[in-house]
RODO-2510 file (C-alpha; in nm, 4 decimals, decimal comma):
residues 334
     n   res          X          Y          Z
     1     x     1,8312     0,3264    -4,0157
     2     x     1,7808     0,3122    -3,6400
     3     x     2,1213     0,2572    -3,4707
     4     x     1,9657     0,0750    -3,1750
     5     x     1,8003    -0,1799    -3,4036
     6     x     2,1268    -0,2315    -3,5904
     7     x     2,3220    -0,2836    -3,2714
     8     x     2,0679    -0,5241    -3,1232
     9     x     2,0736    -0,7290    -3,4437
    10     x     2,4507    -0,7424    -3,4431
    11     x     2,4777    -0,8471    -3,0818
    12     x     2,2148    -1,1180    -3,1220
    13     x     2,3908    -1,2607    -3,4283
    14     x     2,7223    -1,2885    -3,2471
    15     x     2,6458    -1,6271    -3,0933
    16     x     2,5555    -1,7958    -3,4225
    17     x     2,8826    -1,6925    -3,5891
    18     x     3,0834    -1,8765    -3,3260
    19     x     2,9492    -2,2241    -3,3997
    20     x     3,2397    -2,3073    -3,6313
    21     x     3,4771    -2,2740    -3,3334
    22     x     3,5046    -2,6154    -3,1595
    23     x     3,3772    -2,5999    -2,8030
    24     x     3,6955    -2,7514    -2,6477
    25     x     3,8961    -2,4802    -2,8223
    26     x     3,6811    -2,1973    -2,6866
    27     x     3,6939    -2,3435    -2,3336
    28     x     4,0734    -2,3753    -2,3536
    29     x     4,0989    -2,0166    -2,4741
    30     x     3,8795    -1,8937    -2,1876
    31     x     4,0922    -2,0811    -1,9327
    32     x     4,4102    -1,9306    -2,0806
    33     x     4,2567    -1,5822    -2,0670
    34     x     4,1630    -1,6269    -1,6989
    35     x     4,5074    -1,7602    -1,6048
    36     x     4,6851    -1,4852    -1,7982
    37     x     4,4611    -1,2249    -1,6375
    38     x     4,5468    -1,3354    -1,2830
    39     x     4,9197    -1,3787    -1,3533
    40     x     4,9375    -1,0577    -1,5582
    41     x     4,7702    -0,8425    -1,2936
    42     x     4,9875    -0,9852    -1,0152
    43     x     5,3142    -0,9778    -1,2101
    44     x     5,2772    -0,6303    -1,3552
    45     x     5,1473    -0,4825    -1,0299
    46     x     5,4473    -0,6213    -0,8412
    47     x     5,6753    -0,4881    -1,1159
    48     x     5,5367    -0,1344    -1,0889
    49     x     5,5654    -0,1323    -0,7087
    50     x     5,9158    -0,2854    -0,7155
    51     x     6,0510    -0,0361    -0,9681
    52     x     5,9011     0,2577    -0,7812
    53     x     6,0585     0,1465    -0,4512
    54     x     6,3988     0,0212    -0,5671
    55     x     6,6372     0,3194    -0,5608
    56     x     6,9066     0,1848    -0,7915
    57     x     6,6589     0,1288    -1,0732
    58     x     6,4537     0,4388    -1,0029
    59     x     6,7531     0,6529    -1,0993
    60     x     6,7521     0,5108    -1,4530
    61     x     6,5581     0,7023    -1,7189
    62     x     6,4639     0,3674    -1,8719
    63     x     6,2715     0,2677    -1,5589
    64     x     5,9992     0,5291    -1,6095
    65     x     5,9144     0,3797    -1,9482
    66     x     5,9337     0,0233    -1,8177
    67     x     5,6775     0,1273    -1,5552
    68     x     5,4630     0,2732    -1,8352
    69     x     5,4916    -0,0559    -2,0237
    70     x     5,3966    -0,2509    -1,7101
    71     x     5,0932    -0,0298    -1,6423
    72     x     4,9797    -0,0860    -2,0011
    73     x     5,0107    -0,4644    -1,9562
    74     x     4,8374    -0,4373    -1,6183
    75     x     4,5359    -0,2624    -1,7744
    76     x     4,5203    -0,5182    -2,0542
    77     x     4,5326    -0,8042    -1,8025
    78     x     4,2708    -0,6470    -1,5761
    79     x     4,0277    -0,5271    -1,8459
    80     x     4,0709    -0,7018    -2,1793
    81     x     4,1501    -1,0558    -2,0687
    82     x     3,8449    -1,1018    -1,8399
    83     x     3,6207    -0,9693    -2,1183
    84     x     3,7912    -1,2074    -2,3598
    85     x     3,7306    -1,4997    -2,1249
    86     x     3,3613    -1,4098    -2,1184
    87     x     3,3488    -1,4074    -2,5003
    88     x     3,4870    -1,7583    -2,5276
    89     x     3,2890    -1,9037    -2,2368
    90     x     2,9583    -1,7699    -2,3702
    91     x     3,0517    -1,8220    -2,7352
    92     x     2,9138    -1,4737    -2,7982
    93     x     2,9512    -1,1164    -2,6806
    94     x     2,6936    -1,0797    -2,4009
    95     x     2,8322    -0,7734    -2,2229
    96     x     2,6572    -0,5023    -2,4190
    97     x     2,7516    -0,2257    -2,6582
    98     x     2,9380    -0,0017    -2,4140
    99     x     3,1907    -0,2667    -2,3109
   100     x     3,2204    -0,3683    -2,6754
   101     x     3,3526    -0,0179    -2,7436
   102     x     3,5769    -0,0145    -2,4366
   103     x     3,7401    -0,3463    -2,5322
   104     x     3,9050    -0,2318    -2,8598
   105     x     3,9799     0,1103    -2,7102
   106     x     4,1973    -0,0478    -2,4419
   107     x     4,3297    -0,3228    -2,6676
   108     x     4,4629    -0,0984    -2,9440
   109     x     4,5484     0,1831    -2,7041
   110     x     4,7591    -0,0433    -2,4849
   111     x     4,9413    -0,1940    -2,7842
   112     x     5,0321     0,1597    -2,8946
   113     x     5,1429     0,2569    -2,5427
   114     x     5,3626    -0,0538    -2,5225
   115     x     5,5331     0,0122    -2,8540
   116     x     5,5797     0,3853    -2,7969
   117     x     5,7248     0,3126    -2,4519
   118     x     5,9690     0,0736    -2,6203
   119     x     6,0559     0,3464    -2,8711
   120     x     6,1353     0,5850    -2,5855
   121     x     6,3449     0,3166    -2,4146
   122     x     6,5348     0,2420    -2,7357
   123     x     6,6115     0,6070    -2,8049
   124     x     6,7300     0,6429    -2,4468
   125     x     6,9838     0,3643    -2,5051
   126     x     7,1531     0,5969    -2,7562
   127     x     7,3986     0,8380    -2,5926
   128     x     7,3240     1,0915    -2,8680
   129     x     6,9752     1,1551    -2,7288
   130     x     7,0358     1,0655    -2,3641
   131     x     7,0723     1,4304    -2,2626
   132     x     6,7073     1,4819    -2,3585
   133     x     6,5969     1,2564    -2,0737
   134     x     6,5638     1,4979    -1,7843
   135     x     6,2976     1,4294    -1,5243
   136     x     6,0660     1,6981    -1,6628
   137     x     6,1043     1,5761    -2,0210
   138     x     6,0452     1,2148    -1,9210
   139     x     5,7153     1,3174    -1,7617
   140     x     5,6184     1,5065    -2,0788
   141     x     5,7152     1,2059    -2,2924
   142     x     5,4988     0,9736    -2,0822
   143     x     5,2025     1,2101    -2,1043
   144     x     5,2533     1,2341    -2,4818
   145     x     5,2764     0,8545    -2,5207
   146     x     4,9513     0,7844    -2,3376
   147     x     4,7658     1,0820    -2,4864
   148     x     4,8676     1,0047    -2,8460
   149     x     4,7933     0,6319    -2,8126
   150     x     4,4321     0,6855    -2,7086
   151     x     4,3689     1,0071    -2,9047
   152     x     4,4299     0,8136    -3,2272
   153     x     4,1262     0,6019    -3,1379
   154     x     3,8883     0,8950    -3,0875
   155     x     3,7707     0,9059    -3,4542
   156     x     3,6337     0,5471    -3,4500
   157     x     3,5155     0,5820    -3,0885
   158     x     3,3083     0,8888    -3,1814
   159     x     3,2061     0,7452    -3,5183
   160     x     3,3851     1,0073    -3,7299
   161     x     3,6063     0,7556    -3,9129
   162     x     3,4933     0,3970    -3,8776
   163     x     3,3402     0,2788    -3,5524
   164     x     3,4032     0,0465    -3,2594
   165     x     3,1732    -0,2536    -3,2389
   166     x     3,1163    -0,6262    -3,2814
   167     x     3,2505    -0,8214    -3,5777
   168     x     3,0092    -1,1196    -3,5978
   169     x     3,2383    -1,3412    -3,8058
   170     x     3,5022    -1,3449    -3,5307
   171     x     3,2729    -1,2535    -3,2347
   172     x     3,5296    -0,9873    -3,1428
   173     x     3,4847    -0,6200    -3,0625
   174     x     3,7132    -0,4240    -3,2905
   175     x     3,7400    -0,1335    -3,5357
   176     x     3,4708    -0,1618    -3,8021
   177     x     3,4011     0,0184    -4,1268
   178     x     3,1462     0,2970    -4,1290
   179     x     3,0212     0,4377    -4,4583
   180     x     3,2750     0,2161    -4,6310
   181     x     3,5834     0,3521    -4,4518
   182     x     3,7906     0,2481    -4,1513
   183     x     4,1131     0,3820    -3,9920
   184     x     4,2337     0,0298    -3,9115
   185     x     4,5102     0,0158    -4,1741
   186     x     4,6187     0,3721    -4,0975
   187     x     4,6385     0,2964    -3,7242
   188     x     4,8218    -0,0291    -3,7939
   189     x     5,0902     0,1529    -3,9922
   190     x     5,1207     0,4517    -3,7582
   191     x     5,0775     0,2690    -3,4279
   192     x     5,2570    -0,0578    -3,5038
   193     x     5,4708    -0,0617    -3,8191
   194     x     5,6367     0,2787    -3,7695
   195     x     5,7334     0,2151    -3,4025
   196     x     5,8664    -0,1312    -3,4930
   197     x     6,0795     0,0134    -3,7728
   198     x     6,2123     0,2896    -3,5446
   199     x     6,2980     0,0366    -3,2725
   200     x     6,4644    -0,2028    -3,5180
   201     x     6,6745     0,0706    -3,6806
   202     x     6,7689     0,2109    -3,3392
   203     x     6,8907    -0,1244    -3,2111
   204     x     7,0887    -0,1804    -3,5308
   205     x     7,2545     0,1602    -3,4811
   206     x     7,3289     0,0763    -3,1182
   207     x     7,4840    -0,2558    -3,2211
   208     x     7,6947    -0,0902    -3,4936
   209     x     7,8122     0,1877    -3,2601
   210     x     7,8984    -0,0497    -2,9754
   211     x     8,0910    -0,2757    -3,2114
   212     x     8,2844     0,0187    -3,3560
   213     x     8,3541     0,1611    -3,0090
   214     x     8,4775    -0,1766    -2,8845
   215     x     8,7184    -0,2128    -3,1779
   216     x     8,8557     0,1386    -3,1214
   217     x     8,8992     0,0691    -2,7501
   218     x     9,0833    -0,2561    -2,8141
   219     x     9,3076    -0,0929    -3,0733
   220     x     9,4098     0,2207    -2,8831
   221     x     9,3541     0,1628    -2,5106
   222     x     9,5725    -0,0212    -2,2631
   223     x     9,4545    -0,3174    -2,0517
   224     x     9,3590    -0,1037    -1,7494
   225     x     9,1571     0,1409    -1,9538
   226     x     8,9782    -0,1412    -2,1364
   227     x     8,8873    -0,3006    -1,8046
   228     x     8,7578     0,0307    -1,6614
   229     x     8,5582     0,1098    -1,9755
   230     x     8,4080    -0,2377    -1,9822
   231     x     8,2981    -0,2140    -1,6182
   232     x     8,1416     0,1264    -1,6781
   233     x     7,9317     0,0035    -1,9699
   234     x     7,8450    -0,3403    -1,8372
   235     x     7,5210    -0,2386    -1,6679
   236     x     7,4072    -0,0389    -1,9718
   237     x     7,4744    -0,3393    -2,1944
   238     x     7,2651    -0,5643    -1,9719
   239     x     6,9728    -0,3202    -1,9746
   240     x     6,9991    -0,2793    -2,3530
   241     x     6,9933    -0,6580    -2,4037
   242     x     6,6966    -0,6820    -2,1662
   243     x     6,4973    -0,4217    -2,3582
   244     x     6,5843    -0,5855    -2,6906
   245     x     6,4580    -0,9164    -2,5504
   246     x     6,1315    -0,7492    -2,4462
   247     x     6,0825    -0,6088    -2,7957
   248     x     6,1619    -0,9379    -2,9721
   249     x     5,9237    -1,1291    -2,7441
   250     x     5,6530    -0,8703    -2,8155
   251     x     5,6992    -0,9280    -3,1897
   252     x     5,7009    -1,3060    -3,1480
   253     x     5,3735    -1,2859    -2,9552
   254     x     5,1896    -1,0648    -3,2056
   255     x     5,3377    -1,1791    -3,5362
   256     x     5,1450    -1,5119    -3,5504
   257     x     4,8146    -1,3268    -3,5029
   258     x     4,8936    -1,0899    -3,7892
   259     x     5,0027    -1,3720    -4,0193
   260     x     4,6958    -1,5843    -3,9413
   261     x     4,4610    -1,2910    -4,0054
   262     x     4,6217    -1,2424    -4,3475
   263     x     4,6655    -1,6066    -4,4503
   264     x     4,3334    -1,7386    -4,3163
   265     x     4,1109    -1,4325    -4,3337
   266     x     3,8026    -1,6539    -4,3959
   267     x     3,8679    -1,8435    -4,0697
   268     x     3,8817    -2,1844    -4,2353
   269     x     4,1062    -2,3132    -3,9543
   270     x     3,9576    -2,1625    -3,6328
   271     x     4,2072    -2,3263    -3,3990
   272     x     4,4928    -2,1308    -3,5609
   273     x     4,3182    -1,8036    -3,4769
   274     x     4,2689    -1,9090    -3,1171
   275     x     4,6319    -2,0193    -3,0751
   276     x     4,7547    -1,6951    -3,2318
   277     x     4,5257    -1,4932    -3,0016
   278     x     4,6535    -1,6754    -2,6926
   279     x     5,0116    -1,5955    -2,7960
   280     x     4,9182    -1,2289    -2,8324
   281     x     4,7652    -1,2263    -2,4828
   282     x     5,0893    -1,3730    -2,3466
   283     x     5,2715    -1,0502    -2,4346
   284     x     5,1093    -0,8829    -2,1327
   285     x     5,2218    -1,1592    -1,8968
   286     x     5,5780    -1,2550    -1,9900
   287     x     5,7658    -0,9300    -1,9236
   288     x     5,7965    -0,9663    -1,5426
   289     x     5,9443    -1,3140    -1,5945
   290     x     6,1917    -1,1744    -1,8482
   291     x     6,2922    -0,8955    -1,6093
   292     x     6,3485    -1,1390    -1,3232
   293     x     6,5188    -1,4026    -1,5357
   294     x     6,7667    -1,1852    -1,7233
   295     x     6,8635    -0,8872    -1,5060
   296     x     7,0154    -0,8896    -1,1577
   297     x     6,8912    -0,5420    -1,0612
   298     x     6,5329    -0,6343    -1,1442
   299     x     6,5669    -0,9549    -0,9405
   300     x     6,6862    -0,7486    -0,6464
   301     x     6,3897    -0,5141    -0,6890
   302     x     6,1455    -0,8070    -0,6873
   303     x     6,3192    -0,9602    -0,3861
   304     x     6,2822    -0,6323    -0,1964
   305     x     5,9037    -0,6580    -0,2398
   306     x     5,8449    -1,0335    -0,2228
   307     x     6,1162    -1,1288     0,0307
   308     x     6,1852    -0,8123     0,2321
   309     x     6,3706    -0,9993     0,5094
   310     x     6,6323    -1,1543     0,2815
   311     x     6,6550    -0,8331     0,0778
   312     x     6,7863    -0,6481     0,3848
   313     x     7,1010    -0,8641     0,3909
   314     x     7,3898    -0,6425     0,2706
   315     x     7,5299    -0,7260    -0,0709
   316     x     7,8589    -0,6346    -0,2308
   317     x     7,7279    -0,5987    -0,5845
   318     x     7,8686    -0,3380    -0,8221
   319     x     7,7602     0,0204    -0,7857
   320     x     7,5393     0,1642    -1,0561
   321     x     7,7220     0,3190    -1,3460
   322     x     7,7026     0,6830    -1,4441
   323     x     7,6500     0,6319    -1,8141
   324     x     7,4275     0,8935    -1,9762
   325     x     7,2122     0,6365    -2,1489
   326     x     7,0903     0,4842    -1,8258
   327     x     7,0727     0,7769    -1,5862
   328     x     6,8202     1,0566    -1,5697
   329     x     6,9990     1,3641    -1,6947
   330     x     6,9646     1,6747    -1,4812
   331     x     7,0780     2,0321    -1,5310
   332     x     7,1456     2,0564    -1,1570
   333     x     7,4048     1,8851    -0,9419
   334     x     7,3476     1,7648    -0,5889
***
């Protein structure tokens, strides 16, 4: 069969499949996509610049992976959300086959980058592995995260295992079956389930270790030592809570979409799919607000960029700690 004929037929049929989506719902979705795109690009771009310029945060190994997470959200906001807005406004995919392949490539690739960056952050919170986080190794980890995330999508992109194209029933560009097979379930397990399990187990271990360490400190240390130990770990605890919040919000944003796709796979209630999709888009927008709202160092970094005059006023805040889990380890001393 001629591929060009098949593709033309698919793209022409995309508009008809959308008629069961109420027009007010598609307009609302398009407006949300446009708003999220503008806010996401601005927020994540400011976050990247702020973290690169703010010295106190730049010293933390965690910051490199937060920047990676922000770049991933920035790409999603700049590429995927405008294309999504077009889909809902036109009630069809009108942007051609090439962009229909680029859309799922960036969508699934960026989800994988986000989760793998969170895995790297979570492992870094553990003092057992903190010594691994030298500057050179962090760079290698970042290269590995981005390379692996998009390499996994090469088989469907090249048509070796499934393909990337338009799904008429949902007017979305996604991973489709080819010759009866698709890597979608495999990628879901490897790129989503496994990282989520690793992150969840890691945070449970961190919680258990911190609780045990706190009990030992209270039982054997004097008041002065407890106060010194608590001050030393305070900043690490704040960063750990921040990263846990980011992960939980990511799950809350994507879980409704997964549940709706399973429970209502025939799209009998279209509005549920749209609401779940909007929540998933929000995951690329909310992180800068979480950073600014929950962590003082991140607020200071934003202030340095957005309000440089007031940021120059000297502050008497606490000096950064020297805990292994938050600093970039180095074999050299300066």
